C-alpha positions in Angstrom: -27.7 89.7 28.8 -29.4 86.7 30.3 -27.6 84.1 32.3 -27.2 81.0 30.2 -30.0 78.4 30.3 -29.1 75.3 32.3 -31.1 72.1 32.9 -31.3 72.4 36.7 -34.0 72.8 39.3 -32.5 75.6 41.2 -29.2 77.4 41.4 -28.9 76.7 45.1 -29.7 73.0 44.9 -27.8 72.0 41.8 -24.6 70.9 43.5 -26.3 68.7 46.1 -28.7 67.2 43.5 -25.8 66.4 41.1 -23.9 64.6 44.0 -27.1 62.7 44.8 -27.3 61.7 41.1 -23.7 60.5 41.1 -24.0 58.5 44.3 -27.4 56.9 43.4 -26.0 55.8 40.1 -23.0 53.9 41.5 -23.0 51.1 44.0 -19.5 51.9 45.0 -20.2 55.3 46.5 -22.0 56.8 49.4 -22.6 60.3 50.8 -22.0 61.9 54.2 -25.1 63.2 55.9 -24.9 67.0 56.2 -21.6 67.3 54.3 -20.7 67.3 50.6 -18.4 64.4 51.0 -18.5 61.3 48.7 -16.9 58.1 50.0 -16.2 54.6 49.0 -19.0 52.4 50.3 -16.5 49.7 51.3 -14.3 51.8 53.7 -13.4 48.6 55.7 -11.2 47.7 52.7 -8.9 50.6 53.6 -7.7 49.0 56.9 -3.9 49.2 57.1 -3.6 51.0 53.8 -3.1 54.7 53.0 -6.4 56.5 52.2 -6.5 59.1 49.4 -8.7 62.3 49.7 -9.1 64.9 47.1 -11.7 67.5 46.2 -12.3 71.0 45.2 -15.1 73.1 43.6 -18.0 71.6 41.7 -18.3 72.2 37.9 -15.4 70.0 37.1 -17.3 66.7 36.9 -16.5 63.9 36.7 -13.7 65.2 38.9 -13.4 64.4 41.7 -16.3 62.2 42.8 -16.0 60.0 39.7 -12.5 59.0 40.7 -13.5 57.3 43.9 -13.0 53.5 44.1 -10.5 50.7 44.8 -7.2 51.8 43.2 -8.0 55.5 43.2 -9.5 57.9 45.7 -11.1 56.8 49.0 -13.2 60.0 49.3 -13.7 63.4 47.8 -14.9 66.7 49.4 -16.9 69.0 47.2 -17.4 72.7 47.3 -20.0 74.9 45.6 -19.5 75.7 41.9 -15.8 76.7 41.4 -15.6 77.2 45.2 -13.2 75.5 47.6 -14.8 73.1 50.1 -15.1 74.1 53.7 -12.5 72.8 56.2 -15.1 71.2 58.5 -16.2 68.9 55.6 -12.5 68.1 54.8 -11.8 67.3 58.4 -14.9 65.1 58.7 -13.7 63.1 55.6 -10.1 62.7 57.0 -11.4 61.5 60.4 -13.8 59.0 58.8 -10.9 57.5 56.7 -8.7 57.4 59.9 -11.5 55.7 61.9 -11.9 53.1 59.1 -8.4 52.0 59.9 -6.4 53.7 57.2 -2.6 53.8 58.1 -2.4 57.4 56.9 -4.3 59.9 54.8 -2.9 61.6 51.7 -4.6 64.9 50.6 -4.2 65.5 46.8 -4.9 69.2 46.3 -5.0 71.4 43.2 -2.8 74.6 43.5 -5.4 77.2 44.2 -5.2 79.5 47.2 -8.6 78.5 48.6 -7.9 74.8 48.2 -4.5 75.0 49.8 -5.8 77.0 52.8 -8.8 74.9 53.5 -7.2 71.5 53.0 -4.1 72.7 54.9 -6.2 73.9 57.8 -8.0 70.5 58.0 -4.7 68.7 57.8 -3.3 70.6 60.8 -6.5 70.0 62.8 -6.4 66.3 61.9 -2.7 66.1 63.0 -3.7 67.5 66.4 -6.1 64.6 66.7 -3.3 62.1 66.0 -4.0 61.3 62.4 -1.0 60.7 60.1 -1.7 63.2 57.2 0.3 64.5 54.3 -0.6 66.8 51.4 0.6 66.8 47.7 -0.1 69.9 45.7 -0.6 69.5 42.0 0.6 72.6 40.0 1.2 71.4 36.4 -0.3 74.3 34.3 2.1 75.3 31.5 0.3 78.5 30.6 2.4 81.2 32.2 6.0 81.8 31.0 6.7 83.5 34.4 4.2 82.2 37.0 3.2 84.7 39.7 3.8 84.1 43.4 0.7 81.9 43.4 2.5 79.5 41.2 1.2 77.2 38.5 -2.5 76.1 38.7 -3.5 72.5 39.2 -5.5 71.2 36.2 -6.3 67.8 34.6 -2.9 66.3 35.5 -4.4 65.9 39.0 -6.2 62.8 38.0 -2.9 61.1 36.9 -1.8 61.7 40.5 -5.1 60.2 41.8 -4.4 57.1 39.6 -0.7 56.5 40.5 -1.1 57.3 44.2 -4.2 55.0 44.2 -2.3 52.1 42.7 0.6 52.5 45.2 -1.8 52.7 48.1 -3.6 49.6 46.9 -0.3 47.7 46.8 0.3 48.7 50.5 3.0 51.4 50.1 3.5 53.7 53.1 2.4 57.4 53.1 6.1 58.6 52.7 6.7 56.2 49.8 3.6 57.4 48.0 4.5 61.1 48.6 8.0 60.8 47.3 7.0 58.8 44.3 4.2 61.2 43.1 6.3 64.2 43.9 8.9 62.8 41.5 6.3 62.1 38.8 4.8 65.6 39.1 8.0 67.0 37.6 7.1 65.2 34.4 3.5 66.4 34.0 2.3 69.4 32.1 -1.2 70.7 31.0 -2.4 73.5 28.7 -6.0 74.4 27.8 -7.6 76.2 24.9 -11.2 77.4 24.6 -13.6 78.5 22.0 -16.2 79.7 24.5 -16.4 80.9 28.1 -18.5 79.0 30.7 -21.1 80.4 33.1 -21.7 79.5 36.7 -25.5 78.6 37.2 -27.4 81.8 37.6 -24.5 84.1 36.4 -23.4 85.7 33.2 -20.5 84.1 31.2 -17.1 84.2 33.0 -15.5 86.3 30.2 -16.4 87.5 26.8 -15.0 85.6 23.8 -16.2 87.0 20.4 -17.2 84.4 17.8 -14.2 83.2 15.8 -11.8 83.8 18.7 -10.1 81.3 20.9 -8.4 81.7 24.3 -5.1 79.9 25.0 -3.9 78.8 28.5 -7.1 79.3 30.4 -7.9 77.7 33.8 -10.8 75.5 34.8 -12.7 78.1 36.6 -13.8 80.2 33.7 -10.7 82.5 34.2 -9.4 83.8 30.8 -6.0 82.7 29.5 -2.7 84.2 28.4 -3.4 85.0 24.8 -6.3 85.4 22.4 -6.3 84.7 18.7 -8.5 83.7 15.8 -9.7 80.1 15.7 -7.3 78.1 13.5 -7.5 74.4 12.3 -7.3 71.7 15.0 -3.9 70.6 13.7 -2.5 74.2 14.2 -4.2 74.6 17.6 -2.6 71.4 18.8 0.8 72.3 17.4 0.6 75.8 19.1 -0.4 74.2 22.4 2.4 71.6 22.3 5.0 74.2 21.3 4.0 76.4 24.1 3.9 73.6 26.7 7.4 72.4 25.8 9.1 75.8 25.1 12.3 75.7 27.1 12.3 79.5 27.5 9.1 79.3 29.6 9.6 78.8 33.4 6.5 76.5 33.5 7.4 74.3 30.5 7.4 70.5 30.5 10.8 69.3 29.2 10.2 66.8 26.4 12.7 65.4 24.0 12.8 62.9 21.2 12.8 59.3 22.6 10.7 60.3 25.7 7.6 58.2 26.5 4.4 59.9 27.5 0.8 59.3 28.5 -1.5 61.8 26.7 -4.8 63.0 28.1 -7.1 64.9 25.7 -9.5 66.4 28.2 -12.8 67.9 27.0 -13.5 71.1 29.0 -17.2 70.4 28.8 -18.9 71.2 25.5 -16.6 70.0 22.7 -18.4 67.4 20.6 -17.1 63.9 20.5 -16.3 64.4 16.8 -14.1 67.3 17.5 -12.4 65.4 20.4 -11.5 62.6 17.9 -10.0 65.2 15.5 -7.9 66.8 18.3 -6.8 63.4 19.6 -5.5 62.4 16.2 -3.7 65.7 15.9 -2.1 65.4 19.3 -0.9 61.8 18.7 0.6 62.6 15.3 2.2 65.9 16.5 3.9 64.1 19.4 5.1 61.2 17.2 6.5 63.7 14.6 8.8 64.9 17.4 10.0 61.4 18.2 7.9 61.1 21.3 6.6 57.7 22.1 2.9 57.9 23.0 2.2 54.9 25.2 -1.4 55.5 26.3 -4.1 58.0 25.3 -7.1 59.1 27.4 -9.7 61.1 25.5 -12.9 62.5 27.0 -14.3 64.7 29.7 -12.1 64.1 32.8 -11.8 67.5 34.5 -14.3 69.9 32.9 -15.2 73.6 33.3 -19.0 73.4 33.2 -20.0 73.9 29.5 -16.8 75.4 28.2 -16.2 74.5 24.6 -12.5 73.7 24.8 -9.9 71.1 25.4 -6.8 70.7 27.5 -3.8 68.5 26.7 -2.0 66.8 29.6 1.3 65.0 29.1 3.0 62.8 31.7 6.5 61.4 31.1 6.5 57.7 32.0 8.8 54.8 32.5 7.7 51.1 32.8 7.1 51.4 36.5 4.8 54.5 36.1 3.0 52.7 33.3 2.5 49.6 35.4 0.8 51.8 38.1 -1.2 53.7 35.4 -2.5 50.4 34.0 -3.4 48.9 37.4 -7.2 48.2 37.7 -9.5 50.6 39.4 -13.2 50.5 40.1 -13.6 54.3 39.9 -16.6 54.9 37.6 -15.1 57.8 35.7 -11.7 56.2 34.9 -11.8 54.9 31.3 -11.4 51.3 30.3 -8.1 51.8 28.5 -6.1 49.3 26.5 -2.6 48.6 27.9 -1.0 48.4 24.4 1.5 51.0 23.4 -0.2 53.5 21.1 2.9 54.4 19.0 4.2 51.5 16.9 1.0 49.5 16.9 -0.3 48.4 13.5 -3.7 49.9 13.4 -4.8 49.7 9.7 -6.0 46.4 8.3 -7.0 45.4 4.8 -10.7 45.0 4.0 -11.9 41.8 2.3 -11.7 41.6 -1.4 -15.1 42.5 -2.7 -16.5 41.7 -6.2 -19.4 44.2 -6.3 -20.5 43.0 -9.7 -19.4 40.3 -12.1 -16.0 40.9 -13.8 -15.8 41.5 -17.6 -14.1 38.2 -18.2 -17.3 36.4 -17.5 -19.3 38.4 -20.0 -20.1 37.0 -23.4 -22.6 38.4 -25.9 -25.5 36.3 -26.8 -29.0 36.3 -28.3 -30.4 38.7 -25.7 -27.5 41.1 -25.7 -28.7 43.2 -28.6 -32.2 43.7 -27.4 -31.1 44.5 -23.8 -28.6 47.1 -25.2 -31.4 48.7 -27.2 -33.7 48.8 -24.1 -30.9 50.4 -22.0 -30.1 53.0 -24.7 -33.8 53.9 -24.8 -34.2 54.1 -21.0 -31.1 56.4 -20.7 -32.3 58.8 -23.4 -35.8 58.9 -21.9 -34.4 59.7 -18.4 -32.2 62.4 -19.8 -35.1 64.0 -21.7 -37.2 63.9 -18.5 -34.5 65.4 -16.2 -36.1 68.9 -15.8 -39.6 67.5 -15.6 -38.6 65.2 -12.7 -36.7 68.0 -11.0 -39.7 70.3 -11.0 -42.0 67.6 -9.7 -39.5 66.9 -7.0 -39.3 70.6 -6.0 -42.8 70.6 -4.7 -42.2 67.8 -2.2 -38.6 66.8 -2.1 -35.2 68.5 -2.6 -35.6 69.1 -6.3 -33.0 66.7 -7.6 -34.9 63.6 -8.6 -34.2 64.3 -12.3 -30.5 64.9 -11.7 -30.1 61.6 -9.8 -31.9 59.7 -12.6 -29.8 61.5 -15.2 -26.6 60.7 -13.3 -27.6 57.0 -13.5 -28.4 57.3 -17.2 -25.0 58.9 -18.0 -23.2 56.2 -15.9 -25.0 53.5 -17.9 -24.3 55.1 -21.2 -20.6 55.4 -20.3 -20.5 51.7 -19.3 -22.3 50.6 -22.6 -19.6 52.4 -24.7 -16.8 50.3 -23.2 -18.4 46.9 -22.5 -20.2 44.1 -24.1 -23.7 43.4 -22.8 -23.6 39.9 -21.3 -26.1 37.5 -22.7 -27.1 36.5 -19.2 -29.7 39.0 -18.0 -29.0 38.3 -14.3 -25.3 39.4 -14.9 -26.5 42.6 -16.6 -28.8 43.4 -13.7 -25.9 43.0 -11.2 -23.7 45.3 -13.3 -26.5 47.9 -13.3 -27.0 47.4 -9.6 -23.3 48.2 -9.0 -23.5 51.2 -11.3 -26.5 52.8 -9.7 -25.3 52.1 -6.2 -22.0 53.9 -7.0 -23.1 56.6 -9.4 -26.7 57.5 -8.7 -26.6 58.3 -5.0 -29.5 59.2 -2.8 -32.1 56.8 -1.5 -33.3 56.2 -5.1 -29.8 54.8 -5.9 -30.1 52.4 -3.0 -33.7 51.4 -3.9 -32.9 50.7 -7.6 -29.8 48.8 -6.6 -31.8 46.7 -4.1 -34.4 46.1 -6.8 -31.9 45.0 -9.4 -29.8 42.9 -7.0 -32.9 41.0 -5.7 -34.2 40.5 -9.3 -30.9 39.3 -10.7 -31.0 35.8 -9.2 -34.3 35.0 -11.0 -33.1 35.5 -14.6 -30.2 33.5 -16.0 -29.2 32.6 -19.5 -31.1 29.4 -19.5 -34.1 30.9 -17.7 -35.0 34.2 -19.2 -38.6 33.6 -20.4 -41.5 35.8 -19.6 -42.3 33.9 -16.4 -38.7 34.3 -15.1 -38.8 38.0 -15.8 -42.1 38.4 -14.0 -40.8 36.6 -11.0 -37.6 38.7 -11.0 -39.5 42.0 -11.1 -41.7 40.7 -8.3 -38.7 39.7 -6.1 -37.1 43.2 -6.8 -40.3 45.0 -5.7 -40.6 42.9 -2.5 -37.0 43.8 -1.6 -37.8 47.5 -2.1 -40.8 47.2 0.1 -39.0 45.2 2.8 -36.0 47.5 3.2 -37.5 50.8 2.0 -40.4 50.6 4.5 -42.9 51.9 2.0 -46.1 50.3 0.6 -48.3 51.0 -2.4 -50.4 54.1 -1.4 -47.6 55.8 0.4 -46.9 58.1 -2.6 -43.6 56.7 -3.8 -42.2 54.9 -6.9 -43.9 51.8 -5.6 -47.3 53.3 -6.6 -46.2 52.9 -10.3 -44.1 49.7 -9.8 -46.5 47.5 -7.8 -49.6 47.7 -10.0 -47.3 47.1 -13.1 -45.7 44.0 -11.4 -49.1 42.6 -10.3 -50.1 42.9 -14.0 -46.9 41.3 -15.2 -47.5 38.3 -12.9 -50.3 37.3 -15.3 -47.4 36.3 -17.7 -47.1 33.1 -15.6 -50.5 31.9 -16.9 -50.8 33.9 -20.2 -50.4 31.9 -23.5 -47.3 32.9 -25.6 -49.4 34.9 -28.0 -50.8 37.1 -25.2 -47.5 38.3 -23.7 -47.5 41.7 -25.5 -51.0 42.5 -24.3 -49.9 41.9 -20.7 -46.9 44.1 -21.2 -49.0 47.0 -22.6 -51.5 46.6 -19.7 -48.6 46.7 -17.2 -47.3 50.0 -18.8 -50.8 51.4 -18.5 -51.0 50.3 -14.9 -47.7 52.1 -14.1 -48.9 55.3 -15.8 -52.2 55.3 -14.0 -50.5 54.5 -10.7 -48.1 57.4 -11.2 -50.9 59.8 -12.1 -52.9 58.7 -9.0 -50.1 59.7 -6.7 -51.4 63.3 -7.2 -54.2 62.5 -4.7 -52.1 60.5 -2.2 -50.7 61.7 1.1 -46.9 60.9 1.3 -46.4 58.4 4.1 -42.8 57.5 3.3 -39.7 59.1 1.8 -38.8 62.8 2.0 -42.1 64.1 0.9 -43.7 62.7 4.0 -42.3 65.6 6.0 -44.1 68.2 3.8 -47.5 69.7 4.5 -50.1 67.7 2.5 -51.9 70.6 0.9 -48.8 71.7 -0.9 -48.4 68.4 -2.8 -50.7 68.3 -5.8 -48.4 67.0 -8.6 -47.6 63.3 -9.2 -44.6 61.7 -7.4 -41.4 62.0 -9.5 -40.2 58.6 -8.6 -43.4 57.0 -9.8 -43.3 59.0 -13.0 -39.7 57.8 -13.7 -40.7 54.2 -13.1 -43.6 54.5 -15.6 -41.3 56.1 -18.2 -38.7 53.3 -17.8 -41.3 50.5 -18.2 -42.8 52.3 -21.3 -39.3 52.6 -22.8 -38.6 48.8 -22.4 -42.0 47.8 -23.9 -41.6 50.1 -26.9 -38.2 48.5 -27.7 -39.8 45.0 -27.3 -42.6 46.1 -29.6 -40.1 47.2 -32.3 -38.1 43.9 -31.9 -41.2 41.8 -32.3 
C-alpha cells in the first residue's frame, strides 16, 4: 500500500508551511520565531484581562489557530501532526501573554495524556516564575460506556469552551470566575463522531482499515478507531444512532438531555465530508433533536475540529441557558468562528410562499377565431411528423450526443397532442406560442426544451390577433432565433439547430417586401433553405452543444436538432399549402 497522496511540499515542512499560510492570510495573527506559536497581533489589548491559551497537535485545522482573536483565544501552541506541542513552546507562549500585561493565563487543554503532561509542566514552570495560571481540561467525548482511567477524550466541544471563556475574558472576568463558569458548562457538553473512512498522517499509511460500505462509530480525532463498526446506513439513521448513544443514561459518559432542554448544536466535518452531505446531516440532527422536545437554539455546521481528511462527522451538543447563549453570541474576530445568526433555530418560521406565477395564459382568455383551425392543423401535423421521426433523430444523436434527441422531441409532441385534446386553440397566435412555450419548458426537458421555449417566448410578443400577417410572423421568427443565439451561445456554422433555422428565417424576412402573391414561393424557399442547412451540418465541426465535446472525425451525419427544425418547417408549409 502507498501512503495517501497529499498536496504538500514535504512531510517534514507541512506543519510549518500551513501555519505560515494561516498567519499570512490573517491580519490579526502573528507567529513566534523559532516556535510553533500563533498569537494575536494586538497583544497590548490583553492588558488587565485574562489571556486564553490552547493548542494541541496539527491536523485538526482550523483548530486551534483559527480561533485566535478578540473574544476567543489569545494564542495557540501547535505540535506536529496529531502530536502534543513541546513544553518549551507552551511556556514561551504563557510568558509572552504574561509580559503583555494579562492578569492571568487560562490553559484550555483537550484530555489526552500528552497534552495534559506538556501543558501541565509548562503551567508549573510558569507558576514558579510568578505567573497566575490555571488549566481547564475538556473531556466531553460520549463514545465509551465505561471510560478507562484515561477518561473521556477532548473533541470538538473544546471550541465552545474557547468561545465562552473568550467572551468572559473580554468582559473582564477574573481567572477564577472564568474557570468556575466553564467548569459548570462542561458538564452539559457531549460529542460523538462517526466516520466512513480513516485518515492518514502525511507520509504514513491510513490510521486504520475501514472496508468500503462500513462505518466506525465513536472514533477520536487522531485517526484512532471507535467503539463499534457497522454497515453504512442512511444519514437519518446514523444521526439517530449517534444521538441515542450520546444521551443513553446507562452509559457513564452520556450527556443528560430531556424534553424542554435548550442546546447549541455543532455539526463538525471531520475533514472530507462534502458540503452537500453536511447539509443532509445538519437537517437530520435538527429534526431528530426537535422530535425529542429539545429546543435547538443555534447550529454551527462546517469543519471546526477536523481529523485531516477523514470522511466523517461529529455532533456536539451543549446545554444552554440565556446567559450561556449571550456569551456564545458575543462577537469575536477569530477567523474560523462562523458568522452565526442569533435567532433561535427551533420555532422560527423558515418557509415562505413563492410569488404567484402565471407561466402561460389561462384558458379563460382563450377564444377560437379564424386562425384557430389552421394553427390546430399545423400543430397536429408537426406532432405526427416528430413522432414518426423519433428513431431517426435518436440514431443521429447517438453519433454525437446522448442519443435521446428523438425522445425529447416525441415527449414535446405527445404533450402538445394531449393539450390539444382538452383545449381550444386561441385565435391569438401569440397566446398559442406562450402556451407551447410553457408546455415544452415543462414537458420536453433538456437544453432543446429550454431553446424551443426561449424561441417561442421571444416570438410570441410579435404576433397578436390584430397583427398576424406574413410580415409579423417573419419578425416573430427572427426575434425567436435571436433569443436562441443570445442565450444559447451558438451561431450558424456551429453545427446546431440554428444551421437549419437561421437560413430559413433569413429567407422568411423577404416576406417583409414580397407582394401578397409571392408569399408561398418565399415559404417554399425557406423550407428548402432549412433542409439544405440541416444537410450541410454533416461537414461542420460542432462548436456548441454536447456534440462539441466529441472527436470531430466521428461525426459524419447531419445534426439531429437541425433535421428536426427542417421537418417542423416543412410540416407547417405543407398545411398552409393545403389550406390555400
